[in-house]
VOROMAR-820615 format. One record per residue (C-alpha): residue number from 1; chain; z, x, y. Coordinates in steps of 0.5 Angstrom, whole numbers, plus 2048, in hexadecimal, padded with zeros to 3 digits. Example, Ala and Ser with C-alpha at 12.3 -4.5 7.8 and 13.67 -1.06 7.14 Angstrom:
<recs>
rec num 1	chaine A	c3 810	c1 819	c2 7F7
rec num 2	chaine A	c3 80E	c1 81B	c2 7FE
</recs>
This chain:
<recs>
rec num 1	chaine A	c3 68B	c1 805	c2 860
rec num 2	chaine A	c3 683	c1 805	c2 860
rec num 3	chaine A	c3 67F	c1 806	c2 85A
rec num 4	chaine A	c3 67F	c1 80D	c2 858
rec num 5	chaine A	c3 679	c1 812	c2 85A
rec num 6	chaine A	c3 675	c1 813	c2 854
rec num 7	chaine A	c3 671	c1 819	c2 854
rec num 8	chaine A	c3 66C	c1 81A	c2 84F
rec num 9	chaine A	c3 668	c1 821	c2 84D
rec num 10	chaine A	c3 665	c1 824	c2 847
rec num 11	chaine A	c3 663	c1 82B	c2 845
rec num 12	chaine A	c3 662	c1 82E	c2 83E
rec num 13	chaine A	c3 664	c1 828	c2 83B
rec num 14	chaine A	c3 66B	c1 828	c2 83E
rec num 15	chaine A	c3 66C	c1 822	c2 843
rec num 16	chaine A	c3 671	c1 821	c2 849
rec num 17	chaine A	c3 672	c1 81A	c2 849
rec num 18	chaine A	c3 679	c1 81A	c2 84B
rec num 19	chaine A	c3 67D	c1 815	c2 84F
rec num 20	chaine A	c3 67F	c1 819	c2 855
rec num 21	chaine A	c3 685	c1 815	c2 859
rec num 22	chaine A	c3 685	c1 814	c2 860
rec num 23	chaine A	c3 68A	c1 816	c2 864
rec num 24	chaine A	c3 68C	c1 812	c2 86A
rec num 25	chaine A	c3 692	c1 816	c2 86D
rec num 26	chaine A	c3 698	c1 814	c2 86A
rec num 27	chaine A	c3 69D	c1 819	c2 869
rec num 28	chaine A	c3 6A0	c1 817	c2 863
rec num 29	chaine A	c3 699	c1 817	c2 85F
rec num 30	chaine A	c3 697	c1 81E	c2 862
rec num 31	chaine A	c3 69A	c1 822	c2 85C
rec num 32	chaine A	c3 697	c1 81E	c2 856
rec num 33	chaine A	c3 691	c1 81D	c2 85A
rec num 34	chaine A	c3 690	c1 825	c2 85B
rec num 35	chaine A	c3 692	c1 826	c2 854
rec num 36	chaine A	c3 68C	c1 822	c2 852
rec num 37	chaine A	c3 687	c1 825	c2 857
rec num 38	chaine A	c3 689	c1 82C	c2 854
rec num 39	chaine A	c3 688	c1 829	c2 84D
rec num 40	chaine A	c3 681	c1 826	c2 84F
rec num 41	chaine A	c3 67F	c1 82D	c2 852
rec num 42	chaine A	c3 682	c1 831	c2 84C
rec num 43	chaine A	c3 67E	c1 82C	c2 847
rec num 44	chaine A	c3 677	c1 82B	c2 84B
rec num 45	chaine A	c3 677	c1 82F	c2 851
rec num 46	chaine A	c3 672	c1 834	c2 84E
rec num 47	chaine A	c3 66D	c1 82F	c2 84E
rec num 48	chaine A	c3 66D	c1 82E	c2 855
rec num 49	chaine A	c3 66B	c1 832	c2 85B
rec num 50	chaine A	c3 66F	c1 82F	c2 860
rec num 51	chaine A	c3 675	c1 82C	c2 85D
rec num 52	chaine A	c3 678	c1 82C	c2 864
rec num 53	chaine A	c3 673	c1 827	c2 867
rec num 54	chaine A	c3 675	c1 822	c2 861
rec num 55	chaine A	c3 67C	c1 823	c2 862
rec num 56	chaine A	c3 67C	c1 821	c2 86A
rec num 57	chaine A	c3 678	c1 81B	c2 868
rec num 58	chaine A	c3 67E	c1 819	c2 864
rec num 59	chaine A	c3 682	c1 819	c2 86A
rec num 60	chaine A	c3 684	c1 813	c2 86E
rec num 61	chaine A	c3 688	c1 811	c2 874
rec num 62	chaine A	c3 68D	c1 817	c2 877
rec num 63	chaine A	c3 68B	c1 81C	c2 871
rec num 64	chaine A	c3 684	c1 81B	c2 873
rec num 65	chaine A	c3 685	c1 81C	c2 87B
rec num 66	chaine A	c3 688	c1 822	c2 879
rec num 67	chaine A	c3 682	c1 825	c2 876
rec num 68	chaine A	c3 67D	c1 821	c2 879
rec num 69	chaine A	c3 67B	c1 826	c2 87E
rec num 70	chaine A	c3 67A	c1 82C	c2 87A
rec num 71	chaine A	c3 673	c1 82E	c2 87A
rec num 72	chaine A	c3 66F	c1 82D	c2 873
rec num 73	chaine A	c3 66E	c1 835	c2 873
rec num 74	chaine A	c3 675	c1 836	c2 874
rec num 75	chaine A	c3 676	c1 832	c2 86D
rec num 76	chaine A	c3 670	c1 834	c2 869
rec num 77	chaine A	c3 670	c1 838	c2 863
rec num 78	chaine A	c3 675	c1 838	c2 85E
rec num 79	chaine A	c3 67B	c1 83A	c2 862
rec num 80	chaine A	c3 67A	c1 834	c2 867
rec num 81	chaine A	c3 67F	c1 830	c2 863
rec num 82	chaine A	c3 684	c1 835	c2 864
rec num 83	chaine A	c3 684	c1 835	c2 86C
rec num 84	chaine A	c3 684	c1 82D	c2 86C
rec num 85	chaine A	c3 68A	c1 82D	c2 867
rec num 86	chaine A	c3 68E	c1 833	c2 86B
rec num 87	chaine A	c3 68D	c1 82E	c2 871
rec num 88	chaine A	c3 690	c1 828	c2 86E
rec num 89	chaine A	c3 695	c1 82C	c2 86B
rec num 90	chaine A	c3 698	c1 82E	c2 871
rec num 91	chaine A	c3 699	c1 827	c2 873
rec num 92	chaine A	c3 69B	c1 823	c2 86C
rec num 93	chaine A	c3 69E	c1 828	c2 868
rec num 94	chaine A	c3 6A5	c1 829	c2 868
rec num 95	chaine A	c3 6A7	c1 830	c2 869
rec num 96	chaine A	c3 6AB	c1 835	c2 864
rec num 97	chaine A	c3 6B0	c1 836	c2 86A
rec num 98	chaine A	c3 6B1	c1 82E	c2 86B
rec num 99	chaine A	c3 6B2	c1 82D	c2 864
rec num 100	chaine A	c3 6B7	c1 833	c2 863
rec num 101	chaine A	c3 6BB	c1 830	c2 869
rec num 102	chaine A	c3 6BB	c1 829	c2 866
rec num 103	chaine A	c3 6BD	c1 82B	c2 85F
rec num 104	chaine A	c3 6C2	c1 82F	c2 862
rec num 105	chaine A	c3 6C5	c1 82A	c2 866
rec num 106	chaine A	c3 6C5	c1 825	c2 860
rec num 107	chaine A	c3 6C9	c1 82B	c2 85C
rec num 108	chaine A	c3 6CE	c1 82B	c2 861
rec num 109	chaine A	c3 6CF	c1 824	c2 862
rec num 110	chaine A	c3 6D0	c1 822	c2 85A
rec num 111	chaine A	c3 6D6	c1 81F	c2 859
rec num 112	chaine A	c3 6D8	c1 81A	c2 853
rec num 113	chaine A	c3 6D7	c1 813	c2 854
rec num 114	chaine A	c3 6DC	c1 80D	c2 853
rec num 115	chaine A	c3 6DC	c1 80B	c2 84C
rec num 116	chaine A	c3 6D8	c1 811	c2 84A
rec num 117	chaine A	c3 6DA	c1 814	c2 844
rec num 118	chaine A	c3 6DB	c1 81C	c2 844
rec num 119	chaine A	c3 6D5	c1 81D	c2 83F
rec num 120	chaine A	c3 6D0	c1 819	c2 843
rec num 121	chaine A	c3 6D3	c1 81D	c2 849
rec num 122	chaine A	c3 6D2	c1 824	c2 846
rec num 123	chaine A	c3 6CB	c1 822	c2 843
rec num 124	chaine A	c3 6C9	c1 820	c2 84A
rec num 125	chaine A	c3 6CC	c1 826	c2 84D
rec num 126	chaine A	c3 6C8	c1 82A	c2 848
rec num 127	chaine A	c3 6C2	c1 827	c2 84A
rec num 128	chaine A	c3 6C3	c1 828	c2 851
rec num 129	chaine A	c3 6C5	c1 82F	c2 850
rec num 130	chaine A	c3 6BE	c1 831	c2 84C
rec num 131	chaine A	c3 6BA	c1 82E	c2 851
rec num 132	chaine A	c3 6BE	c1 832	c2 856
rec num 133	chaine A	c3 6BC	c1 839	c2 852
rec num 134	chaine A	c3 6B5	c1 837	c2 851
rec num 135	chaine A	c3 6B4	c1 837	c2 858
rec num 136	chaine A	c3 6B7	c1 83E	c2 859
</recs>
């Protein structure tokens, strides 16, 4: 992965020098990257007039292609980064319904493995059951 996108801005003694990792469009990395973006915005977003522009600059490859056509005025202001994340979420996040189906499928297919103790099986079953309940 390329080097991180460095952003530095100071205001009233606070500095926003923070590494903002680039996102290249790999589905498996999206969730972690998105959480980092939310954390960055929570911590530093108030120092930036247009955080959406900073966010778009951190995108590469397919991810950039999805939002590259947005006009600057469409992502200006404090809400601009939300528009970009909304577009990326449609492509990269696992929808709640799909997550439910995957976990339900795992729940229905669970069975004791060869040479697995009853205790291990019950523990594994309880773990899947808890995940199943957590998604509704």
